[in-house]
C-alpha positions in Angstrom: 0.0 0.0 0.0 1.2 3.5 -0.9 2.2 5.6 2.2 -0.2 8.3 1.1 -3.1 5.7 1.4 -2.2 4.8 5.0 -4.5 6.3 7.7 -3.5 8.7 10.4 -4.0 8.1 14.1 -4.8 11.2 16.2 -5.3 11.0 20.0 -6.4 14.1 21.9 -7.0 14.6 25.6 -7.3 11.5 27.6 -7.9 8.7 25.2 -6.6 5.5 23.6 -6.1 3.8 20.3 -5.2 0.5 18.6 -2.0 -0.5 17.1 -1.6 -0.8 13.3 0.3 0.6 10.3 -0.2 4.4 9.8 1.2 7.3 7.8 1.4 9.4 11.0 0.6 9.1 14.7 0.0 12.1 16.9 -0.8 12.1 20.6 -1.6 15.3 22.5 -2.5 14.8 26.1 -2.7 11.4 27.9 -2.7 8.6 25.3 -2.5 4.8 25.4 -2.0 2.5 22.5 -2.5 -1.2 23.0 -0.9 -2.9 20.0 2.3 -2.5 18.0 2.7 0.7 15.9 4.4 1.0 12.5 4.3 4.6 11.2 6.2 7.0 9.0 5.9 9.9 11.6 5.3 9.7 15.3 4.7 12.9 17.4 3.8 12.8 21.1 3.1 15.7 23.4 2.2 14.9 27.0 2.1 11.4 28.6 2.2 8.4 26.3 1.8 4.7 27.2 2.6 2.3 24.4 1.9 -1.3 25.4 3.9 -2.9 22.5 6.5 -2.0 19.9 6.9 1.3 18.1 8.6 1.5 14.7 8.8 5.0 13.1 10.9 6.7 10.4 10.7 9.9 12.4 9.8 10.1 16.0 9.5 13.0 18.4 8.6 13.0 22.1 7.8 16.1 24.2 6.9 14.9 27.7 7.0 11.3 29.0 6.7 8.1 27.0 6.7 4.5 28.0 7.3 1.8 25.4 6.8 -1.7 26.8 8.3 -3.4 23.7 11.0 -2.5 21.2 11.6 1.0 19.8 12.9 1.3 16.2 13.4 4.5 14.3 15.5 6.4 11.8 15.6 9.6 13.8 14.4 10.3 17.4 14.1 13.6 19.2 13.3 13.6 22.9 12.6 16.6 25.2 11.5 14.8 28.3 11.7 11.2 29.5 11.4 7.8 27.6 11.4 4.4 29.2 11.8 1.3 26.9 11.0 -2.2 28.2 13.0 -4.0 25.6 15.7 -2.6 23.2 16.3 0.5 21.0 17.6 0.5 17.5 18.0 3.6 15.3 20.1 5.9 13.3 20.0 9.2 15.1 18.9 10.1 18.7 19.0 13.6 20.1 18.1 13.6 23.8 17.3 16.4 26.2 16.1 14.7 29.3 16.2 11.1 30.5 16.4 7.7 28.6 15.9 4.4 30.4 16.3 1.2 28.4 16.1 -2.3 30.0 17.8 -4.0 27.0 20.4 -3.1 24.4 20.7 0.3 22.6 22.1 0.3 19.0 22.5 3.8 17.4 24.6 5.4 14.8 24.6 8.9 16.4 23.7 9.6 20.0 23.9 13.2 21.3 22.3 15.5 23.8 22.2 16.5 27.4 20.7 14.8 30.5 21.0 11.2 31.7 20.6 7.7 30.4 20.5 4.1 31.6 21.1 1.1 29.3 20.7 -2.3 30.9 22.7 -4.1 28.3 25.1 -3.0 25.5 25.3 0.6 24.3 26.5 0.2 20.7 27.0 3.4 18.7 29.0 5.0 15.9 29.3 8.4 17.6 28.3 9.5 21.1 28.6 13.1 22.2 26.8 13.6 25.5 26.7 16.1 28.3 25.7 14.5 31.6 23.2 16.2 33.9 22.6 13.2 36.1 24.0 9.7 35.8 24.8 7.9 32.5 24.9 4.1 32.9 25.5 1.1 30.6 26.6 -2.4 31.3 29.0 -2.3 28.3 29.8 0.4 25.7 31.1 -0.2 22.2 31.6 2.8 19.9 33.7 4.4 17.2 33.9 7.6 19.1 32.7 8.6 22.6 32.9 12.1 24.2 31.4 12.5 27.6 31.3 15.9 29.4 29.6 17.1 32.6 27.3 20.1 32.4 27.8 23.1 34.6 25.3 22.1 37.3 23.7 24.7 39.5 24.1 24.9 43.3 21.0 22.8 44.0 22.2 20.0 41.7 25.6 19.9 43.3 24.0 19.7 46.8 21.7 16.9 45.7 24.5 14.9 44.1 26.3 15.0 47.4 23.3 13.7 49.3 22.0 11.2 46.7 24.9 9.5 44.8 22.7 8.4 41.9 22.1 12.0 41.0 25.8 12.7 40.6 26.6 13.6 37.0 28.9 10.7 35.9 29.2 7.8 33.5 29.3 4.3 34.9 30.1 1.2 32.8 31.9 -2.1 33.3 33.8 -1.9 30.0 34.2 0.8 27.3 35.7 0.0 23.9 36.2 2.4 21.0 38.5 4.0 18.4 38.4 7.4 20.1 37.4 7.8 23.7 37.4 11.2 25.5 35.9 11.1 29.0 35.2 13.2 32.1 33.6 12.0 35.3 33.6 8.3 34.4 33.9 5.2 36.5 34.8 2.0 34.6 36.5 -1.3 35.1 38.2 -1.5 31.7 38.7 1.0 28.9 40.1 -0.2 25.5 40.8 2.2 22.6 43.1 3.5 20.0 43.1 7.0 21.4 42.1 7.4 25.0 41.7 10.7 26.9 40.9 10.4 30.6 39.8 13.6 32.1 39.0 14.9 35.6 36.7 13.0 37.8 37.5 9.6 36.2 38.2 6.4 38.1 39.4 3.5 35.9 40.9 0.2 37.0 42.6 -0.7 33.7 43.3 1.1 30.4 44.4 -0.6 27.3 45.4 1.7 24.4 47.0 1.3 20.9 48.1 4.7 19.7 47.8 7.5 22.3 46.9 7.9 26.0 46.3 11.1 28.0 45.5 11.0 31.7 44.4 14.1 33.7 46.4 14.5 37.0 43.1 14.5 38.9 42.0 11.1 37.4 42.4 7.9 39.3 43.8 5.1 37.1 45.1 1.7 38.0 47.0 -0.2 35.3 47.8 1.3 31.9 49.0 -1.0 29.1 49.9 -0.4 25.4 48.6 -3.1 23.2 49.0 -4.1 19.6 52.0 -3.2 17.4 
């Protein structure tokens, strides 16, 4: 069926809808969709509860959205909070807020500001993220990874001292990539061609091939050059 012949799904106020294949899906308010959604464009404003999978060429979320299944997209823009019960796979994700994934996350480009949690593997081509809260993944595999800490206000700094999980830092068991440039990161092992370890980092072991730079305020255990 031609995309132009596909129906649109519009949910306004407090309402719900069924899953299906659509040209576009728009939710304004509090919306619930019971079945899987396949659509060209998805736009949500408010509070969205999707009980199954969401697959969209272009997706945008302004508010809070819960996807109980898998989330697939070409591009995703988030201004708010998304929780995914399974995995994420997409090309480009721009996040301003919070992203919580129970499974794996596979992206080509991941950028933004806020916090994220990946229960499994974070696999990406390029990650450029400013942490305002905790970033967490079991394992990270990338071509390039740049992590910075935002200039938090007084209240954020006070809260991070009281509640450790609010501290702006990246936590991962292993991090592997071609180019790795980190601040405020705690990891067991980092492996890369070029590795830059900035302030606030605590790393048990670093394995590098070409270049290593360690900030004097970083805490690093063993450093080993590998390869030829």
